[in-house]
C-alpha positions in Angstrom: -39.6 22.8 47.6 -38.9 23.7 44.0 -41.9 21.7 42.8 -44.2 23.9 45.1 -42.5 27.0 43.9 -43.1 25.9 40.4 -46.8 25.6 41.0 -47.2 28.9 42.9 -44.8 31.2 41.1 -44.4 29.9 37.6 -46.3 32.9 36.2 -45.2 35.5 38.7 -42.5 37.0 36.6 -42.8 37.7 32.9 -39.9 37.5 30.6 -39.6 38.8 27.0 -39.2 35.9 24.6 -37.6 38.0 21.9 -34.0 37.1 21.6 -33.7 33.4 22.3 -37.4 32.6 21.8 -37.3 30.3 24.9 -40.5 28.3 25.1 -43.2 29.3 27.6 -42.6 26.0 29.3 -38.9 26.7 29.8 -39.7 30.2 31.2 -42.1 28.7 33.8 -39.2 26.6 35.1 -36.9 29.7 35.0 -39.4 31.7 37.0 -39.7 28.8 39.6 -36.0 28.3 40.2 -35.4 32.1 40.3 -38.2 32.7 42.8 -37.2 29.8 45.0 -33.5 30.8 45.1 -34.1 34.5 45.7 -36.6 33.7 48.5 -33.7 32.1 50.4 -31.2 34.8 49.8 -29.2 36.8 47.2 -26.3 34.6 48.0 -28.2 31.4 47.1 -29.3 33.1 43.9 -25.7 33.7 43.0 -24.8 30.1 43.9 -27.6 28.6 41.8 -26.7 30.8 38.8 -23.1 29.6 39.1 -24.3 26.0 39.2 -26.7 26.3 36.3 -24.0 28.0 34.2 -21.7 25.1 35.0 -24.4 22.7 33.9 -24.8 24.6 30.7 -21.1 24.6 30.1 -20.9 20.8 30.7 -23.7 20.1 28.3 -22.3 22.2 25.6 -18.7 20.8 26.0 -19.6 17.2 26.1 -21.4 15.8 23.0 -22.7 12.8 24.9 -24.4 15.0 27.5 -25.8 17.3 24.8 -27.3 14.3 23.2 -28.6 13.0 26.5 -30.7 16.1 27.3 -32.1 16.2 23.8 -33.2 12.5 23.8 -36.8 12.1 25.0 -36.8 8.3 24.7 -34.5 7.5 27.6 -35.7 5.3 30.5 -35.9 6.6 34.0 -32.7 4.8 34.9 -30.9 6.2 31.9 -32.1 9.7 32.8 -30.9 9.3 36.4 -27.4 8.1 35.2 -27.2 11.0 32.8 -28.1 13.6 35.5 -25.5 12.1 37.8 -22.9 12.6 35.1 -24.0 16.2 34.5 -24.0 17.1 38.2 -20.6 15.4 38.7 -19.0 17.4 35.9 -20.7 20.7 37.1 -19.3 20.2 40.6 -15.8 20.1 39.2 -12.9 18.2 40.7 -10.1 18.8 43.2 -10.0 20.6 46.5 -12.3 23.4 45.3 -15.1 20.9 44.5 -18.4 22.2 45.9 -21.6 20.2 46.1 -24.5 21.2 43.9 -27.4 22.8 45.9 -30.6 20.9 46.4 -32.4 23.6 44.4 -30.4 23.0 41.3 -30.6 19.2 41.7 -34.4 19.3 42.2 -34.8 21.5 39.1 -33.0 19.0 36.9 -34.7 16.0 38.5 -38.2 17.6 38.0 -37.3 18.4 34.3 -36.2 14.8 33.9 -39.3 13.4 35.6 -41.6 15.6 33.4 -39.7 14.7 30.2 -38.5 18.2 29.8 -34.7 17.8 29.8 -34.6 19.3 26.3 -35.8 22.6 27.9 -32.6 22.8 30.0 -30.8 25.4 27.8 -33.9 27.6 27.6 -34.5 27.3 31.4 -31.0 28.4 32.1 -31.1 31.3 29.6 -34.4 32.5 31.1 -33.0 32.2 34.6 -30.0 34.3 33.7 -32.2 37.0 32.2 -34.2 37.2 35.4 -31.0 37.5 37.5 -29.6 40.2 35.2 -32.9 42.1 35.5 -32.8 41.8 39.3 -29.2 43.1 39.4 -29.9 46.0 37.0 -27.7 44.5 34.3 -28.4 44.8 30.6 -27.3 41.8 28.6 -26.8 42.3 24.9 -26.3 39.3 22.6 -24.9 40.0 19.2 -25.2 36.9 17.0 -23.2 37.0 13.8 -22.2 34.7 11.0 -18.5 35.0 12.0 -16.7 36.7 14.9 -17.2 40.4 14.6 -14.2 42.5 13.5 -12.8 44.5 16.4 -13.7 47.9 14.8 -17.3 46.8 14.2 -17.6 45.3 17.7 -16.2 48.5 19.3 -18.6 50.8 17.3 -21.6 48.6 18.0 -20.8 48.5 21.7 -20.4 52.3 21.8 -23.8 52.8 20.2 -25.5 50.3 22.5 -24.1 52.0 25.6 -25.6 55.3 24.5 -29.1 53.8 24.3 -31.7 54.7 26.9 -31.9 51.1 28.1 -28.1 50.9 28.7 -28.1 54.3 30.5 -30.8 53.0 32.9 -28.9 49.8 33.7 -26.2 49.5 36.3 -24.0 47.6 33.9 -24.0 46.5 30.3 -22.6 43.2 29.1 -22.2 42.6 25.4 -21.6 39.1 24.1 -20.8 38.0 20.6 -22.2 34.6 19.5 -21.4 33.0 16.2 -24.1 31.4 14.1 -23.0 30.6 10.6 -26.6 30.1 9.4 -27.0 33.9 9.5 -24.6 34.0 6.4 -23.7 37.7 6.5 -25.8 39.6 8.9 -26.1 39.9 12.6 -28.8 40.1 15.1 -28.7 42.3 18.2 -30.9 41.1 21.1 -31.5 42.8 24.4 -34.3 42.2 26.9 -37.4 41.4 24.9 -36.2 43.3 21.8 -34.5 41.9 18.7 -33.0 44.0 15.9 -31.9 42.2 12.7 -29.2 44.0 10.8 -28.1 42.2 7.6 -25.1 44.3 6.5 -22.3 46.3 8.1 -23.6 49.6 6.6 -26.7 49.4 8.7 -24.9 49.6 12.0 -25.3 53.3 12.1 -29.1 52.8 11.8 -29.0 50.8 15.1 -28.8 54.0 17.2 -32.0 55.4 15.7 -33.8 52.0 16.0 -32.8 51.8 19.7 -34.0 55.3 20.4 -37.3 54.6 18.7 -38.0 51.2 20.2 -37.2 51.8 23.9 
């Protein structure tokens, strides 16, 4: 089912590539799983999102799984075993354990068969952007060299919520991601826009940039 959805709807929804620069290949898979899930029902869309986020968490938390998805040289048998481990961890354990849907399983198997497991993070990020857009949510990612001080974080969030894009959204979610390679600046990403601010003194300029670029 997903494979046919990938063929027919891979280019039906266009996502901005600005903030995470997900590859065009990853976005095609994002579009396919999004379209296939929403076609069934909003409830299925929510379930698939929960599953994909669990997969993402599993990959990020377990070094072996992270290395697995990034390794293009694995045999078909090794890929199958690795996917089983990812799915088992994503399902969780205990009485609340819930089987992973066929849509999510098929997505991962197709990525593995096509040698695209390295695209998993981009596929999931692209999918979440599509879901956020569908729900009228504005997701803002603030990437900084170190966790933002509370006063800066509060001021930045206040400015963002006053932007035209935020006022048109049903809700706004601001997330701070740490990337030491930025050294001293931070980058604000929302939708297909990216604003690079290198020093704290430029935060006030963010409001003008938002008003001019939206």
